[in-house]
BADREN-367592 format. One line per 5 residues: number of its first residue (from 1); for each residue y, x, z of C-alpha. Coordinates in nm, 4 decimals, m for minus. Each point is the difference from the previous one (the first is absolute). Example, Ala and Ser with C-alpha at 12.3 -4.5 7.8 and 13.67 -1.06 7.14 Angstrom:
BEGIN
1 = m0.4500:1.2300:0.7800 | 0.3440:0.1370:m0.0660
! end
This chain:
BEGIN
1 = m2.1385:m2.3640:2.8954 | m0.2832:m0.2635:0.0408 | m0.3549:0.0664:0.1307 | m0.2122:m0.0224:m0.2694 | m0.3422:m0.2271:0.0804
6 = m0.1600:0.1127:m0.2994 | m0.0561:0.3474:m0.2119 | m0.0979:m0.0094:m0.3246 | m0.3507:0.1903:0.0308 | m0.0480:0.0635:m0.4104
11 = 0.3661:0.1524:m0.0831 | 0.1023:0.2071:m0.2806 | 0.2924:0.1480:0.0677 | 0.1038:0.3869:m0.1110 | m0.0028:0.0475:0.3290
16 = m0.3912:m0.0994:0.1052 | m0.2538:0.0928:0.2354 | m0.3209:m0.0650:0.0184 | m0.2004:m0.1357:0.2478 | m0.3837:m0.0299:0.0901
21 = 0.0487:m0.4069:0.1732 | 0.2039:m0.2621:0.0216 | 0.0241:0.0464:0.3641 | 0.1390:0.3915:m0.0187 | 0.2812:m0.1956:m0.2547
26 = 0.0641:m0.1869:0.2481 | 0.0743:0.2490:0.2450 | 0.1605:0.2202:m0.1395 | 0.2678:m0.2268:m0.0870 | 0.0343:m0.1195:0.3157
31 = m0.0261:0.3942:0.2115 | 0.2784:m0.0336:m0.3291 | 0.2189:m0.2117:0.1117 | m0.0088:0.0737:0.4152 | 0.0965:0.3585:m0.0725
36 = 0.3152:m0.1720:m0.2909 | 0.0452:m0.3263:0.0509 | m0.0245:0.0012:m0.4139 | m0.2651:m0.0438:m0.2640 | m0.1678:0.3943:m0.0724
41 = 0.1474:0.1463:m0.3445 | m0.2953:m0.0669:m0.1756 | m0.2660:m0.3034:m0.0816 | m0.3469:0.0162:0.1130 | m0.3264:m0.0555:m0.1257
46 = m0.3306:m0.0533:0.1123 | m0.3079:0.1219:m0.2079 | m0.2927:m0.1131:0.2144 | m0.1881:0.2528:0.1705 | 0.0699:0.3920:m0.1133
51 = m0.1483:0.0752:m0.2244 | 0.2135:m0.2606:m0.2119 | 0.2937:0.1813:0.1053 | m0.1307:0.2980:m0.1051 | m0.1001:m0.1426:m0.3595
56 = 0.3684:m0.1829:0.0351 | 0.1636:0.3279:m0.0226 | m0.2121:0.1662:m0.2726 | 0.0814:m0.2759:m0.2645 | 0.2701:0.0101:0.1162
61 = 0.0820:0.4039:m0.0690 | m0.2116:m0.0326:m0.3061 | 0.2919:m0.2975:m0.1758 | 0.2058:0.0653:m0.2162 | 0.2877:m0.2152:0.1098
66 = 0.0023:0.0025:0.3842 | 0.1917:m0.2073:0.1877 | 0.0311:0.1624:0.3055 | 0.1986:0.2907:0.0323 | m0.1106:0.0894:0.3432
71 = m0.3230:m0.1012:0.1061 | m0.1571:m0.0183:0.3723 | m0.3554:0.0097:0.1272 | m0.1814:m0.0921:0.3772 | m0.3201:0.1325:m0.0101
76 = m0.2245:m0.0998:0.3300 | m0.1447:0.3946:0.0887 | m0.3688:m0.1689:0.0285 | m0.2737:0.0252:m0.2823 | m0.3205:m0.1149:0.0571
81 = m0.2222:0.2676:0.0026 | 0.2680:0.2934:0.0796 | m0.0683:0.0890:0.4115 | 0.3886:m0.0468:0.0908 | 0.0967:0.4105:m0.0264
86 = m0.1345:m0.0104:m0.4038 | 0.2771:m0.3417:m0.0274 | 0.3426:0.1443:m0.0557 | m0.1688:0.2949:m0.2655 | m0.1588:m0.3061:m0.1139
91 = 0.2852:m0.2197:m0.1078 | 0.1674:0.3603:m0.0922 | m0.3225:0.0281:m0.3346 | 0.0253:m0.4269:m0.0569 | 0.3707:0.1176:m0.0803
96 = m0.0730:0.3474:m0.2016 | m0.2576:m0.2305:m0.2262 | 0.2622:m0.2753:m0.0628 | 0.3048:0.2163:m0.0217 | m0.0090:0.3588:0.0461
101 = 0.1102:0.0763:m0.3576 | 0.2907:m0.1569:0.0661 | 0.1304:0.0797:0.3342 | m0.0458:0.3659:0.2175 | m0.2083:m0.2049:0.2524
106 = m0.0060:0.2649:0.3332 | m0.3721:0.1946:0.1229 | 0.0780:m0.1146:0.3558 | 0.1681:m0.4089:m0.0270 | 0.3673:0.0208:0.2151
111 = 0.0985:m0.1337:0.3447 | 0.1968:m0.1396:m0.0983 | m0.0829:m0.2412:m0.3073 | m0.0494:0.2229:m0.3481 | 0.3413:m0.1357:m0.2495
116 = m0.0314:0.1903:m0.3363 | 0.2028:m0.0031:m0.3041 | m0.2643:0.0952:m0.3850 | m0.1424:0.3377:m0.1344 | 0.4175:0.0322:m0.1905
121 = m0.1749:0.1553:m0.2748 | m0.2118:m0.3827:m0.0729 | 0.1056:m0.0744:m0.3350 | 0.0102:m0.3518:0.2026 | 0.2039:0.1251:0.2937
126 = 0.3098:m0.2414:m0.0552 | m0.2382:m0.3112:0.0598 | m0.1553:0.0813:0.2854 | 0.0871:m0.1432:0.3301 | 0.0267:0.2145:0.3462
131 = m0.2971:m0.0545:0.1464 | m0.0424:m0.0613:0.4054 | m0.3555:m0.0273:0.1862 | 0.0272:m0.0336:0.4199 | m0.4020:0.0243:0.0857
136 = m0.0265:m0.2169:0.3275 | 0.0529:0.0496:0.2437 | 0.1622:0.3391:m0.0316 | m0.0947:0.1959:m0.2314 | m0.2349:0.1387:0.1476
141 = m0.2330:m0.1845:0.1916 | m0.2454:m0.2450:m0.0655 | 0.0958:m0.3157:m0.0092 | 0.1928:m0.3576:m0.0756 | 0.3042:m0.2178:0.1079
146 = m0.1511:m0.0608:0.2715 | m0.0556:0.3446:0.1561 | 0.4080:0.0808:m0.0554 | 0.0696:m0.3849:0.1834 | m0.2184:0.1159:0.2889
151 = 0.1829:0.2637:0.0628 | 0.3677:m0.2010:0.0613 | m0.1708:m0.1439:0.2950 | 0.0077:0.0278:0.3589 | m0.2207:0.2889:0.1212
156 = m0.1219:m0.2924:0.2783 | m0.0729:m0.2623:m0.3600 | m0.1919:0.2014:m0.1180 | m0.1966:0.1320:0.2246 | m0.1083:m0.3472:0.1720
161 = m0.0008:m0.1565:m0.3816 | m0.2227:0.3070:m0.1147 | m0.2265:m0.0643:0.3122 | m0.1019:m0.3421:m0.1233 | m0.0410:0.0836:m0.3185
166 = m0.1849:0.2243:0.0032 | m0.2315:m0.1375:0.3521 | m0.0759:m0.3088:m0.1708 | m0.1411:0.1917:m0.3300 | m0.2023:0.1607:0.2479
171 = m0.1203:m0.3340:0.1547 | m0.1124:m0.1016:m0.3799 | 0.2835:m0.3207:m0.0491 | 0.2028:0.1920:m0.2301 | m0.1405:0.1221:m0.2949
176 = 0.2567:0.1907:m0.1682 | m0.0591:0.2994:m0.1973 | 0.1313:0.3345:0.2004 | 0.1920:0.1139:m0.2364 | 0.2223:m0.3407:m0.0164
181 = 0.0974:0.1190:0.4403 | 0.3594:m0.0216:m0.0428 | m0.0304:m0.3117:m0.2212 | m0.1930:m0.1784:0.2451 | 0.2456:0.0590:0.3183
186 = 0.2883:m0.0511:m0.1545 | m0.1574:m0.2876:m0.0788 | m0.0995:m0.0161:0.3307 | 0.4093:m0.0095:0.1951 | 0.0697:m0.2670:m0.2682
191 = m0.2135:m0.2141:0.0370 | 0.1894:m0.0181:0.3702 | 0.3005:m0.0746:m0.1067 | 0.1987:m0.2551:0.1058 | m0.0475:m0.1643:m0.2803
196 = m0.2994:0.0978:m0.0895 | m0.0194:m0.0462:m0.3535 | 0.0831:0.2794:m0.1344 | m0.1752:0.0867:m0.2709 | 0.2046:0.2548:m0.2034
201 = 0.1049:0.2520:0.0643 | 0.3574:m0.0534:m0.1523 | 0.0594:m0.3007:0.2300 | m0.1171:0.2287:0.3298 | 0.3543:0.2296:m0.1482
206 = 0.1676:m0.2480:0.0154 | m0.0567:m0.1244:0.2658 | 0.0326:0.3350:0.2014 | m0.3735:m0.0362:0.1380 | 0.0041:0.3688:m0.0529
211 = 0.2691:0.1927:0.2510 | m0.0352:0.3912:m0.1567 | 0.0371:m0.0836:m0.3125 | 0.3104:0.1248:m0.1163 | m0.0777:0.3732:0.1189
216 = m0.3772:m0.1155:m0.1310 | 0.1074:0.0051:m0.2882 | 0.3096:0.2051:m0.0579 | m0.2148:0.2925:m0.1950 | m0.0799:m0.2922:m0.2340
221 = 0.2752:m0.0990:m0.0679 | 0.2457:0.2746:m0.0161 | m0.3038:0.0292:m0.3086 | 0.0651:m0.3111:m0.1446 | 0.4284:0.1314:0.0052
226 = m0.1043:0.2789:m0.1958 | m0.2185:m0.1393:m0.2980 | 0.1717:m0.3620:m0.0330 | 0.3543:0.0870:0.1527 | 0.1288:m0.1868:0.4079
231 = 0.1348:m0.3092:m0.0015 | 0.2792:0.1230:0.2257 | 0.0841:0.2135:m0.2939 | 0.1071:m0.3184:m0.2307
! end
């Protein structure tokens, strides 16, 4: 199969993954290509931000003629105004407010990722999609996609790059928010590669910039496979 260079970031397939931004869209697509050398079995739809992902979920669930048979969501585990130890519960609360009447949400978010069938006694149960949710990076810690990628760097590279980025912030040169430390580290690391022009995480994954990425992302890939099915089985 020929390697894809363009990803449909506004897909509306029956098996659909909602993500926050176009960067996430390309990163997931290229990660699946890296692992399976095949297109994902699901489409990917970038919504713009976390609130729009949740709003898109809610509107699709209440639709009388939903297009999706399986619907997945990827959300960063960062909510402005919440402490890091409150974010996972905060995301669960957001899900409960939007789809708690349709799906049996757990009291504690599962580390393997959330996959739910609708309540069987709902009159619209036969039209509601199977639902999956993954909170970046690992369903239990504060962070985002870049935090997942941090673990794919060697200890030496991660330690060195982190120290440089933190020192630049301490010296008043860097101006990024503390919550975006992992973004700054990953972007700095990518700027040191050859060529130093990688703007998208998907392109960095495609170029094998993250040496341990398959191992670090294994649980995330397994969640995608359990939710949508694996390209290897097709």
